C-alpha positions as CSV (number, residue, x, y, z in Angstrom):
1,M,8.3,-5.5,29.8
2,S,11.2,-3.9,27.9
3,G,8.7,-1.5,26.3
4,F,7.3,-0.4,29.7
5,L,10.9,0.2,31.0
6,A,11.7,2.3,27.9
7,V,8.6,4.4,28.5
8,L,9.4,4.8,32.2
9,V,13.0,5.9,31.4
10,V,11.7,8.6,29.0
11,V,9.2,9.8,31.6
12,L,12.0,10.1,34.2
13,I,14.2,12.0,31.8
14,F,11.4,14.5,31.2
15,V,10.9,14.8,34.9
16,V,14.6,15.5,35.5
17,I,14.6,18.1,32.7
18,F,11.5,19.8,34.2
19,Q,13.1,19.9,37.7
20,I,16.3,21.4,36.2
21,A,14.3,24.1,34.4
22,K,12.4,25.0,37.7
23,A,15.7,25.1,39.6
24,S,17.3,27.4,37.0
25,E,14.2,29.7,37.3
26,Y,14.7,30.0,41.0
27,V,18.5,30.6,40.6
28,S,17.7,33.4,38.1
29,I,15.7,35.2,40.6
30,L,18.5,35.0,43.2
31,K,21.5,35.8,41.0
32,G,20.2,38.4,38.6
33,E,19.4,38.5,34.9
34,K,22.9,38.3,33.4
35,K,24.2,35.4,35.6
36,S,20.8,33.7,35.1
37,R,21.1,33.9,31.3
38,E,24.6,32.5,31.3
39,Q,23.6,29.6,33.5
40,S,20.5,29.0,31.4
41,N,22.6,29.0,28.3
42,R,25.0,26.4,29.8
43,I,22.1,24.2,30.9
44,N,20.4,24.5,27.5
45,G,23.7,23.8,25.7
46,F,24.2,20.6,27.8
47,L,20.6,19.5,27.2
48,M,21.2,20.0,23.4
49,I,23.9,17.4,23.6
50,V,21.8,15.1,25.7
51,F,18.9,15.4,23.4
52,L,21.2,14.7,20.4
53,V,22.6,11.5,21.9
54,L,19.2,10.2,23.1
55,G,17.6,11.1,19.8
56,L,20.1,9.2,17.7
57,I,19.9,6.3,20.1
58,G,16.1,6.4,19.7
59,V,16.4,6.5,15.9
60,W,18.6,3.4,15.9
61,W,16.4,1.6,18.5
62,C,13.2,2.2,16.4
63,H,15.0,0.9,13.3
64,D,16.1,-2.2,15.1
65,L,12.7,-2.7,16.7
66,F,10.7,-2.5,13.5
67,E,13.1,-3.9,11.0
68,G,11.6,-7.4,11.2
69,R,8.0,-6.2,11.3
70,M,7.8,-4.6,7.9
71,L,6.3,-6.2,4.8
72,G,9.4,-8.2,4.0
73,E,10.7,-9.1,0.6
74,S,8.8,-7.8,-2.4
75,A,6.4,-10.4,-3.9
76,S,6.7,-9.0,-7.5
77,V,9.6,-8.6,-9.9
78,Q,8.7,-4.9,-10.4
79,G,8.7,-4.4,-6.6
80,D,12.3,-5.3,-6.3
81,G,13.3,-2.2,-8.2
82,I,11.1,0.0,-6.1
83,D,12.5,-1.5,-2.9
84,S,16.0,-0.7,-4.2
85,L,15.0,2.9,-4.9
86,I,13.4,3.3,-1.5
87,R,16.5,1.8,0.2
88,V,18.8,4.3,-1.6
89,T,16.5,7.2,-0.7
90,F,16.5,6.1,3.0
91,I,20.3,5.8,3.0
92,I,20.8,9.3,1.5
93,T,18.3,10.9,3.7
94,M,19.6,9.1,6.8
95,I,23.2,10.3,6.1
96,V,21.9,13.9,5.6
97,F,19.8,13.7,8.7
98,V,22.6,12.4,11.0
99,I,25.1,15.0,9.7
100,T,22.7,18.0,9.9
101,Q,21.4,17.0,13.4
102,I,24.9,16.6,14.8
103,L,26.0,20.0,13.4
104,L,22.8,21.7,14.6
105,F,23.0,20.5,18.2
106,W,26.8,20.7,18.4
107,F,26.8,24.3,17.2
108,A,24.1,25.2,19.7
109,F,26.4,23.8,22.5
110,K,29.8,25.0,21.1
111,F,28.9,28.6,20.2
112,Q,26.7,29.5,23.2
113,E,26.9,33.0,24.6
114,K,30.2,33.8,26.3
115,D,32.1,36.9,27.4
116,G,34.3,38.3,24.7
117,R,32.6,36.4,21.9
118,K,30.5,38.1,19.3
119,A,28.5,36.4,16.7
120,F,29.4,37.0,13.1
121,Y,26.3,38.1,11.1
122,F,26.1,38.1,7.3
123,P,22.9,38.4,5.4
124,H,24.0,36.9,2.1
125,N,26.5,34.4,0.7
126,N,26.3,33.3,-2.9
127,K,28.6,30.3,-2.5
128,L,26.7,28.8,0.4
129,E,23.4,29.3,-1.2
130,L,24.7,27.7,-4.4
131,I,26.0,24.7,-2.5
132,W,22.9,24.0,-0.5
133,T,20.6,24.6,-3.5
134,V,22.4,22.8,-6.3
135,I,23.6,19.7,-4.5
136,P,20.1,18.7,-3.1
137,A,18.6,19.6,-6.5
138,I,20.9,17.2,-8.3
139,V,20.4,14.4,-5.9
140,L,16.6,14.8,-5.9
141,T,16.6,15.0,-9.7
142,I,18.5,11.7,-9.9
143,L,16.0,10.0,-7.5
144,V,13.0,11.4,-9.4
145,A,14.5,10.2,-12.7
146,F,14.8,6.6,-11.3
147,G,11.3,6.9,-9.9
148,I,9.9,8.0,-13.2
149,R,11.7,5.0,-14.9
150,H,9.9,2.6,-12.6
151,W,6.6,4.4,-13.0
152,L,6.9,4.2,-16.8
153,R,7.8,0.5,-16.6
154,I,4.7,-0.6,-14.7
155,T,2.3,1.7,-16.5
156,S,3.6,1.0,-20.0
157,E,2.0,-1.5,-22.4
158,A,2.1,-4.9,-20.8
159,P,3.8,-7.8,-22.7
160,K,1.6,-9.5,-25.2
161,D,1.5,-12.8,-23.2
162,S,0.1,-11.1,-20.1
163,M,-3.1,-12.3,-18.6
164,I,-5.8,-9.6,-18.3
165,V,-7.8,-8.9,-15.1
166,E,-10.3,-6.1,-14.6
167,V,-10.5,-4.6,-11.1
168,T,-13.4,-2.2,-10.4
169,G,-13.9,-0.4,-7.1
170,K,-17.3,0.6,-5.7
171,Q,-18.5,1.7,-2.3
172,F,-17.4,-0.5,-0.5
173,N,-15.9,-3.5,-2.2
174,W,-14.0,-4.7,-5.3
175,V,-15.4,-6.4,-8.3
176,V,-12.9,-8.5,-10.3
177,R,-13.6,-9.7,-13.8
178,Y,-11.7,-12.4,-15.7
179,P,-11.9,-13.1,-19.4
180,G,-12.9,-16.6,-20.6
181,K,-11.0,-18.8,-23.0
182,D,-10.9,-16.1,-25.6
183,G,-8.7,-14.0,-23.3
184,Q,-10.7,-10.8,-24.0
185,L,-13.1,-8.9,-21.8
186,G,-16.5,-7.9,-23.2
187,R,-17.9,-4.4,-23.7
188,R,-19.4,-2.5,-20.7
189,N,-22.1,0.2,-20.5
190,F,-22.7,2.0,-17.2
191,K,-26.4,2.4,-18.1
192,L,-26.8,-1.4,-17.9
193,I,-25.5,-1.7,-14.3
194,D,-27.7,-3.9,-12.1
195,N,-26.4,-4.7,-8.6
196,A,-28.3,-8.0,-8.6
197,I,-27.3,-9.6,-11.9
198,N,-25.0,-7.1,-13.7
199,P,-22.8,-5.2,-11.3
200,L,-20.4,-4.0,-14.0
201,G,-22.9,-3.2,-16.7
202,Q,-21.8,-5.8,-19.2
203,D,-23.4,-5.5,-22.6
204,W,-24.9,-8.9,-23.3
205,A,-25.1,-8.1,-27.0
206,D,-21.3,-8.4,-27.1
207,S,-20.4,-12.1,-27.5
208,L,-17.1,-11.6,-25.6
209,N,-19.2,-11.2,-22.4
210,T,-20.7,-14.6,-22.5
211,D,-17.6,-16.4,-20.9
212,D,-16.4,-13.6,-18.5
213,V,-16.3,-14.5,-14.9
214,I,-16.8,-12.1,-11.9
215,A,-15.4,-12.8,-8.4
216,P,-14.7,-10.9,-5.2
217,D,-11.0,-11.9,-5.0
218,L,-8.1,-11.4,-7.3
219,H,-6.5,-14.6,-8.7
220,V,-3.2,-14.3,-10.6
221,V,-0.6,-16.8,-11.8
222,V,2.9,-16.9,-10.3
223,N,5.7,-15.9,-12.6
224,K,3.3,-14.7,-15.3
225,N,2.7,-11.1,-16.3
226,V,-0.7,-9.8,-15.4
227,K,-2.2,-6.6,-16.6
228,L,-4.7,-4.9,-14.3
229,I,-7.4,-2.7,-16.0
230,I,-8.6,-0.5,-13.1
231,G,-11.7,1.6,-12.8
232,S,-14.4,2.8,-10.4
233,R,-18.2,2.9,-10.4
234,D,-18.6,5.9,-8.1
235,V,-15.8,7.8,-6.4
236,V,-12.0,7.7,-6.7
237,H,-10.7,4.6,-5.1
238,D,-7.1,3.2,-5.2
239,V,-5.8,-0.3,-5.9
240,G,-3.2,-0.8,-3.2
241,L,-0.9,-3.8,-3.6
242,P,1.5,-3.4,-0.6
243,H,3.2,-6.8,-0.9
244,F,3.9,-6.1,-4.6
245,R,4.9,-2.4,-3.9
246,L,2.4,-1.1,-6.4
247,K,-0.7,1.1,-6.3
248,M,-2.9,2.9,-8.9
249,D,-5.9,5.1,-8.6
250,A,-9.3,3.8,-9.7
251,V,-11.0,6.8,-11.4
252,P,-14.6,6.9,-12.6
253,G,-14.9,6.9,-16.3
254,I,-11.1,6.8,-16.9
255,P,-9.6,3.3,-17.0
256,T,-6.0,3.1,-15.6
257,T,-3.6,0.2,-16.0
258,L,-0.5,-1.3,-14.5
259,W,1.1,-4.7,-14.9
260,L,3.2,-6.9,-12.6
261,T,4.8,-10.3,-12.3
262,P,4.2,-12.2,-9.0
263,K,7.2,-14.1,-7.7
264,Y,5.7,-16.3,-5.0
265,T,2.5,-18.2,-4.7
266,T,0.3,-17.6,-1.6
267,A,1.4,-21.1,-0.4
268,E,5.1,-20.2,-0.8
269,M,4.7,-16.9,1.1
270,R,3.0,-18.8,4.0
271,K,6.1,-20.9,4.3
272,K,8.5,-18.0,3.9
273,T,6.7,-15.9,6.6
274,G,5.9,-18.8,8.8
275,N,2.3,-17.6,8.9
276,P,-0.2,-20.4,7.8
277,D,-2.9,-17.7,7.5
278,F,-0.9,-15.3,5.3
279,V,-3.0,-13.8,2.5
280,Y,-2.0,-11.1,0.0
281,E,-4.2,-8.1,0.3
282,L,-5.8,-5.7,-2.2
283,S,-6.6,-2.6,-0.2
284,C,-8.2,0.8,-1.0
285,D,-5.6,3.5,-0.4
286,Q,-8.0,6.4,-0.9
287,M,-10.5,7.8,1.7
288,C,-13.5,6.8,-0.3
289,G,-16.3,7.2,2.3
290,A,-17.6,5.9,5.6
291,G,-17.0,2.2,4.7
292,H,-13.4,2.8,3.5
293,Y,-12.0,0.6,6.3
294,S,-13.8,-2.5,5.0
295,M,-12.9,-2.1,1.3
296,K,-10.4,-4.9,0.7
297,A,-10.0,-8.2,-1.1
298,N,-7.8,-11.2,-1.0
299,I,-5.2,-11.8,-3.7
300,I,-4.5,-15.5,-4.5
301,V,-1.3,-16.2,-6.3
302,E,-1.3,-19.7,-7.6
303,T,0.1,-22.0,-10.3
304,Q,-1.3,-22.0,-13.8
305,A,-3.0,-25.4,-13.2
306,E,-4.6,-24.2,-10.0
307,Y,-5.8,-21.0,-11.8
308,D,-7.2,-22.9,-14.7
309,A,-9.1,-25.3,-12.4
310,W,-10.5,-22.3,-10.4
311,V,-11.7,-20.5,-13.5
312,A,-13.3,-23.7,-14.9
313,S,-15.2,-24.1,-11.6
314,Q,-16.7,-20.5,-11.7
315,P,-20.1,-19.8,-13.3
316,T,-20.0,-17.1,-15.9
317,Q,-21.8,-13.8,-15.2
318,F,-23.8,-14.3,-18.4
319,A,-25.2,-17.6,-17.0
320,Q,-26.1,-16.1,-13.7
321,A,-27.9,-13.2,-15.4
322,H,-29.7,-15.5,-17.8
323,P,-30.7,-18.7,-15.9
324,A,-32.1,-21.5,-17.9
325,P,-35.9,-21.6,-17.8
326,A,-37.4,-24.2,-15.5
327,A,-39.1,-27.2,-17.1
328,P,-42.9,-26.7,-17.3
329,A,-44.8,-28.5,-14.6
330,A,-47.1,-31.4,-15.6
331,P,-50.8,-30.6,-15.6
332,A,-52.8,-31.7,-12.5
333,G,-54.0,-35.2,-12.7
334,T,-51.6,-36.3,-15.4
335,P,-49.6,-39.4,-14.3
336,A,-45.8,-39.2,-14.4
337,V,-44.0,-40.9,-17.3
338,A,-42.6,-43.6,-15.0
339,D,-46.1,-44.3,-13.6
340,T,-47.6,-44.5,-17.1
341,A,-45.0,-47.0,-18.2
342,K,-45.6,-49.1,-15.1
343,T,-49.4,-49.1,-15.7
344,V,-48.9,-50.2,-19.3
345,A,-46.5,-53.0,-18.2
346,Q,-49.0,-54.3,-15.7
347,A,-51.8,-54.3,-18.3
348,H,-49.8,-56.7,-20.5
């Protein structure tokens, strides 16, 4: 209801502005060009102040309305630093925005055309140009430097104790591969790709491939560093991890990496958000084709014990690609072993 009333108020304001503009047009016809221009300037100057006040109220209202509907607290240690950087950037830009908008609309109202007033025109001023060029350049350089620091942190070599997970994008889903007990992923060859039994082109001649597990979802351990090895089978995709404040392109033929440390399990986030159906999402942040909208996967953050139990319950891709041969069928007319034993017992 409140949203409807807000829209109604905005519509009414525009109707009033339109009627004022039409009235000023009729007045200009009756009073002549000069008086019409003066009146038009006064009206426009007044509307500038009205627009300034309503605009700033609208900015505050939108912030207040959507503040609780954002992603909430970062779910990764690395994301905390990125949130801080975004917060500082927003504060700086908001201060600059408010100051410049107040000056812009106030000047339009204060220095409107009047008799006996002549605008001062100057084509060049070194001091002003230096101020409005150097100060923004310094601020932006500082922000970029902090951004680069965070970027280098998440793309640097992961700690040695990190678990390794491979994430590969293809139109239109994600394929996630986990190493077995050896903690190492086997070799791949794109020429060996078979959508039915070998979606990643694992080279079965490499013994490291025999215990690798493939799954459609991303399982990671809470409070444990995880290194993501990211790639693509076809076009450029993008691993988007909004709850962790991270993303990385998945480029065909060029593996990319990032690492993170999850802070909360999925179960803990369900309690924190009050949403029993909450699930972390791995999305594709690149327009990768007609099925882009459906390219997502669930991220399950769990304890080490839960992760170990899950991995142990998963069949290896090697086993699925090399099923055990079925036992040969008994020739027709040959009695089963149990029947034969029963016949011998009866004979005795």
